[in-house]
C-alpha positions in Angstrom: 67.2 157.0 -136.2 64.5 154.4 -136.3 64.3 151.7 -139.0 61.0 153.2 -140.3 62.6 156.6 -140.8 65.6 155.1 -142.4 63.4 153.2 -144.9 61.4 156.4 -145.6 64.7 158.3 -146.2 65.9 155.6 -148.7 62.6 155.7 -150.5 62.7 159.5 -150.9 66.4 159.4 -152.0 65.5 156.7 -154.6 62.6 158.7 -155.8 64.9 161.7 -156.4 67.4 159.5 -158.1 64.6 158.4 -160.5 63.8 162.0 -161.1 67.4 162.6 -161.9 67.5 159.8 -164.5 64.2 161.1 -165.9 65.9 164.4 -166.5 68.9 163.1 -168.5 66.9 160.4 -170.2 64.3 162.8 -171.5 66.4 165.8 -172.3 66.3 164.8 -176.0 62.6 165.2 -176.1 63.0 169.0 -175.9 66.5 169.7 -177.3 67.4 166.9 -179.8 66.1 168.8 -182.8 67.7 172.1 -181.8 71.1 170.4 -181.3 70.8 168.4 -184.5 70.1 171.5 -186.6 72.7 173.7 -184.9 70.2 176.1 -183.5 71.7 175.8 -180.1 75.1 174.6 -178.8 74.7 171.2 -177.1 75.7 172.4 -173.7 73.8 175.6 -173.9 70.7 173.6 -175.0 70.8 171.3 -171.9 71.4 174.3 -169.6 68.4 176.1 -171.0 66.3 173.0 -170.8 67.4 172.4 -167.2 66.4 176.0 -166.1 63.0 175.7 -167.7 62.4 172.2 -166.3 63.1 173.7 -162.9 60.5 176.5 -163.4 57.9 174.2 -164.9 57.9 171.9 -161.9 56.2 174.6 -159.8 53.4 175.4 -162.2 50.9 172.6 -161.4 50.4 169.5 -159.2 47.6 167.9 -161.3 49.8 165.1 -162.6 51.3 164.5 -159.2 47.8 163.8 -157.9 47.1 161.3 -160.6 50.3 159.4 -159.8 49.7 159.3 -156.1 46.0 158.3 -156.2 45.4 156.7 -159.6 47.9 153.8 -159.9 48.3 152.0 -156.5 45.4 151.1 -154.3 46.1 153.0 -151.0 43.4 151.1 -149.2 45.1 147.8 -149.5 48.2 148.3 -147.4 49.9 151.0 -145.3 53.1 151.6 -143.4 56.4 150.0 -144.2 54.8 147.4 -146.4 53.6 150.2 -148.8 57.0 151.9 -148.5 58.7 148.7 -149.7 56.3 148.5 -152.6 57.0 152.1 -153.6 60.7 151.6 -153.2 60.8 148.4 -155.3 58.8 150.1 -158.1 61.2 153.0 -158.1 64.2 150.7 -158.4 62.6 148.8 -161.3 62.0 152.1 -163.1 65.5 153.3 -162.6 67.1 150.1 -163.8 65.0 150.2 -167.0 65.7 153.9 -167.6 69.4 153.3 -167.3 69.3 150.2 -169.5 67.5 152.0 -172.3 69.8 155.0 -172.0 72.8 152.8 -172.3 71.4 151.6 -175.7 70.4 155.1 -176.7 66.7 154.1 -176.9 64.2 157.0 -176.1 61.8 154.9 -174.1 59.3 156.4 -171.7 60.5 157.2 -168.2 56.8 157.5 -167.2 56.1 154.0 -168.2 59.2 152.7 -166.5 58.0 154.3 -163.3 54.4 153.1 -163.6 55.6 149.6 -164.7 57.8 149.3 -161.6 55.0 150.4 -159.3 52.5 148.0 -160.9 54.9 145.1 -160.8 55.8 145.6 -157.2 52.1 146.0 -156.3 51.1 142.9 -158.1 53.9 140.9 -156.4 52.9 142.1 -153.0 49.1 142.4 -153.2 47.9 140.6 -156.2 45.6 142.1 -158.8 43.7 144.1 -156.1 46.8 146.3 -155.5 46.5 148.1 -158.8 43.8 150.6 -159.9 43.2 149.0 -163.3 40.8 151.7 -164.4 43.4 154.4 -163.8 46.0 152.3 -165.6 43.8 152.0 -168.7 42.4 155.5 -168.9 45.4 157.5 -167.7 48.4 155.4 -169.0 47.5 152.9 -171.7 45.1 155.0 -173.8 47.3 158.1 -173.8 50.4 156.0 -174.6 48.7 154.6 -177.7 47.1 157.8 -178.9 49.8 160.4 -178.1 52.5 159.4 -180.6 49.8 159.0 -183.3 48.2 162.4 -182.6 51.7 164.0 -182.4 52.7 162.5 -185.7 49.6 163.7 -187.4 49.9 167.3 -186.0 53.5 167.5 -186.9 52.9 166.1 -190.4 50.3 168.7 -191.1 52.4 171.5 -189.6 55.4 170.6 -191.6 53.6 170.5 -194.9 52.0 173.9 -194.1 55.3 175.4 -193.2 57.0 174.3 -196.4 54.0 175.4 -198.5 53.7 178.8 -196.9 57.5 179.5 -197.2 58.0 178.0 -200.6 58.9 181.4 -202.1 61.3 182.4 -199.3 65.0 181.9 -200.0 66.3 178.7 -198.2 68.9 180.7 -196.3 66.4 183.2 -194.9 63.9 180.5 -194.2 66.3 178.3 -192.2 67.7 181.2 -190.2 64.2 182.4 -189.2 63.2 179.0 -188.1 66.3 178.6 -186.0 64.8 181.4 -183.8 61.5 179.6 -183.8 63.3 176.4 -182.7 64.8 178.1 -179.6 61.3 179.3 -178.6 59.4 176.0 -179.2 62.2 173.9 -177.6 62.1 176.1 -174.6 58.3 175.6 -174.4 58.8 171.8 -174.4 61.2 172.0 -171.6 58.8 174.1 -169.6 56.0 171.6 -170.4 58.3 168.7 -169.4 58.8 170.2 -166.0 55.1 170.6 -165.5 54.5 166.9 -166.4 57.4 164.7 -165.5 58.8 166.3 -162.3 55.3 165.9 -160.8 55.4 162.1 -161.2 58.2 161.9 -158.7 56.3 164.4 -156.5 53.4 161.9 -156.5 55.6 159.0 -155.6 57.1 160.9 -152.6 53.6 162.0 -151.6 52.6 158.3 -151.7 55.6 157.4 -149.5 54.8 160.1 -147.0 51.2 158.9 -146.8 52.3 155.4 -146.2 54.6 156.4 -143.4 51.8 158.4 -141.7 53.7 161.7 -142.1 50.8 163.3 -144.0 47.2 162.4 -144.9 46.1 161.4 -148.4 44.1 164.6 -148.6 47.0 166.9 -147.6 48.4 169.4 -150.1 51.7 168.7 -151.7 54.5 169.8 -149.3 56.6 172.6 -150.7 59.9 170.9 -149.9 58.8 168.0 -152.1 58.2 170.4 -155.0 61.6 172.0 -154.6 63.5 168.7 -154.2 61.9 167.2 -157.3 62.4 170.3 -159.4 66.1 170.4 -158.5 66.6 166.7 -159.2 65.0 166.7 -162.7 66.8 170.0 -163.5 70.2 168.5 -162.5 69.6 165.4 -164.6 68.6 167.5 -167.6 71.7 169.6 -167.3 73.9 166.4 -167.3 72.5 165.8 -170.8 71.4 162.3 -172.0 73.6 162.5 -175.0 73.0 158.9 -176.1 69.2 159.4 -176.4 69.7 162.9 -177.8 71.7 161.4 -180.6 69.1 158.8 -181.5 66.3 161.4 -181.6 68.3 164.1 -183.3 70.2 162.1 -185.9 68.8 158.5 -186.0 65.1 158.9 -186.8 65.0 161.7 -189.4 67.5 164.0 -190.9 66.0 167.3 -189.6 66.3 170.8 -190.8 65.2 173.9 -188.9 61.6 174.2 -190.3 61.0 170.5 -189.4 62.5 171.1 -185.9 60.2 174.0 -185.2 57.2 172.0 -186.4 58.1 169.0 -184.2 58.8 171.1 -181.1 55.7 173.2 -181.4 53.5 170.1 -181.8 55.1 168.4 -178.9 54.8 171.4 -176.6 51.1 171.9 -177.4 50.2 168.3 -176.7 52.3 168.0 -173.5 50.9 171.2 -172.0 47.3 170.1 -172.8 47.9 166.8 -171.1 49.4 168.5 -168.0 46.3 170.8 -167.8 44.0 167.7 -167.9 46.1 165.8 -165.3 47.2 163.1 -167.7 50.7 161.7 -167.0 51.7 161.6 -170.7 55.0 160.3 -171.9 56.9 163.2 -173.4 59.1 160.6 -175.2 56.1 159.2 -177.1 55.0 162.7 -178.0 58.4 164.0 -179.1 59.2 160.9 -181.1 55.8 161.0 -182.8 56.3 164.7 -183.7 59.8 164.1 -185.1 58.5 161.1 -187.2 55.7 163.3 -188.4 58.1 166.0 -189.7 59.8 163.3 -191.8 56.5 162.2 -193.3 55.4 165.8 -193.9 58.5 166.9 -195.7 58.7 165.8 -199.3 61.8 163.7 -200.0 62.8 163.4 -196.3 64.5 160.2 -195.2 62.7 158.4 -192.3 64.7 155.5 -190.8 61.9 153.1 -190.2 64.2 150.5 -188.7 65.1 152.9 -185.9 61.5 153.7 -185.5 60.7 150.0 -185.2 63.2 149.5 -182.5 61.7 152.5 -180.6 58.3 151.0 -180.8 59.6 147.6 -179.5 61.1 149.4 -176.5 57.9 151.3 -175.9 55.9 148.0 -175.9 58.1 146.2 -173.5 58.9 149.1 -171.2 55.8 148.6 -168.9 56.1 144.8 -168.5 59.9 144.9 -168.3 59.9 147.5 -165.6 57.1 145.6 -163.9 59.2 142.4 -163.8 62.1 144.4 -162.3 59.8 146.0 -159.7 58.4 142.6 -158.8 61.8 141.1 -158.5 63.0 143.9 -156.2 60.0 143.6 -154.0 60.6 139.8 -153.8 64.2 140.3 -152.7 63.3 143.0 -150.1 60.5 140.8 -148.8 62.7 137.7 -148.6 65.3 139.5 -146.5 62.7 141.4 -144.6 62.3 144.9 -143.1 64.9 147.6 -143.4 67.7 145.2 -144.2 65.8 144.0 -147.3 65.4 147.5 -148.5 69.1 148.1 -147.9 70.0 145.0 -150.0 67.9 146.1 -152.9 69.4 149.6 -152.6 72.9 148.1 -152.8 71.9 146.1 -155.9 70.7 149.3 -157.5 74.0 151.1 -156.8 76.0 148.2 -158.3 73.8 147.9 -161.4 73.9 151.7 -162.0 77.6 151.8 -161.6 78.2 149.0 -164.0 76.0 150.5 -166.7 77.8 153.9 -166.3 81.2 152.3 -166.6 80.1 150.3 -169.6 78.8 153.5 -171.3 82.3 155.0 -171.0 83.7 152.4 -173.4 81.8 154.1 -176.3 81.0 157.5 -175.0 78.6 159.9 -176.6 79.2 163.5 -175.4 78.4 167.1 -176.4 81.4 167.0 -178.7 80.3 164.0 -180.9 76.5 163.9 -180.5 76.0 165.3 -184.0 78.3 162.9 -185.8 76.9 161.2 -188.9 74.5 158.4 -188.1 76.0 154.9 -188.5 73.4 152.2 -188.6 76.0 149.6 -187.5 76.7 151.5 -184.3 73.6 153.7 -183.8 74.4 154.7 -180.3 78.0 155.7 -181.0 79.1 159.0 -182.5 82.2 158.3 -184.5 83.5 161.7 -185.5 82.8 165.2 -184.2 80.8 167.4 -186.5 79.0 170.7 -186.2 75.7 171.1 -187.8 75.8 174.0 -190.3 73.4 176.9 -190.2 73.2 180.3 -191.8 73.6 183.5 -189.9 70.7 184.7 -187.7 68.6 187.5 -189.0 69.1 191.0 -187.7 67.4 191.7 -184.3 67.4 194.4 -181.7 70.8 194.7 -180.2 69.8 193.7 -176.7 68.1 190.5 -177.9 70.9 189.7 -180.2 73.5 190.0 -177.5 71.7 187.6 -175.1 70.7 185.0 -177.7 73.9 185.0 -179.7 75.6 183.6 -176.6 73.6 180.4 -177.2 74.5 180.1 -180.9 77.7 178.5 -182.0 80.2 181.2 -183.0 81.0 179.5 -186.3 77.3 180.0 -187.3 76.9 183.7 -186.4 
C-alpha cells in the first residue's frame, strides 16, 4: 500500500465518519416532534428515519455537485496537498458536530462541514483557496433566510390548522394529526437523505479528484452513493437523543397539530432546496418550523432563552469549525505527509472517545428523552415519561396492523 493510497483511504473513512455524525446529530430534525407528542415510539422513529434517509440518498446528486465544485477552488492545488485540506476540514467538522451534540445543541452539520473545509483551505492557500461567491450565495444567504422562511410558513400553517379544526373535538383532532405527523416526519427524513448525504458524497468526490482517481467532470461513482447512504442511515438509527430532546422538549411544548405543521413546512422547504441544488441546513429549517408553531398557536410557551442559545451556536458554527479545520491542517502540515495525516486522525479518535465517555455521565436515551424539561440541566432527562396521546382513528385492517407496530402500546 502506497502512502498516497493510505491517505486517500483515511480521508474517505473520515468523510464517512462525518456522514455518520451527521445522521445522529440531525435525527431530531425529522423525528423530534413525533417523539415528543408520542406519535411514534422513540426507537421506531429513528428506525423509520434511517430507512428513509437511506432511500433519499439515491434520489439526486445536485447538492453533491455544489459541495464538490462550489466551496474549494480546485484549480489552486491538487494531489496529496488537496487531500490533506479535505481531511483537515472533515476533522474540524466532526469535532464541532460532536461538541454541539454533547451539549444538546441542534447546530448545523452542513455549516460544520463547510466551516472546516473553508478554514483548512484558508490556512493552506489563503483567500484564493475558497470560492467566496459560492459561500455567499449557496451557504450564507440560505442560512439566514431558511429559518425565517420556515418559521413564517409554520406560523401560518399552525394558525390555519387550529382555525380549520376549531369545532373538532380535541381528542379526534389530536388522533388524526398523529397520523399526519408520521407522514410528514417521514417526508423530512426522505428529504434529509436527498440533501445531507450528498454533502459527504461531494467531499469524497473532491478527494477522488485530488488523488487523480477520477476527473472533475466524471459522474458520481455508485459505490460512493451506497457508502454515504449507509453511513448516514446508520448514524440516524443510533439516534441523537441529546439533540432530539432539545428540539422536542426544550424549544416549544408541542402537540400533534403543531408537530404536523412543523414537519410539513420543513419537508417542503428542504425538498425545494434539494431540487435547486442548495446545500441547506436541515437543522435551521426544522428549528425555524418548530419555533413557528409556538408563535402560531395561541397561548403556546416558547422558550426564547433556548432559542437564543441555538442562534449563538448557529452563528459561531462556521467560524469555530473553520478554526478547528485550520488547526488540523497546521498540525498535519507541520508533521508532514502521511504521518501528519495519521497524527490528526489519532487526535480525532481521542477527542471523539473523550466526548462519548463524558456523555455517558449524564446519558440521554430513548427511555428518558421525553422527560420534563429542566432549564437548569437542559441536556439531561431526569425522569422517564411517556407522552400521552389518544387512540388512533379507525383505519383499514391492513394499514392499522402495520402502523400500530410503530405506536406505543399504551396509546392504542
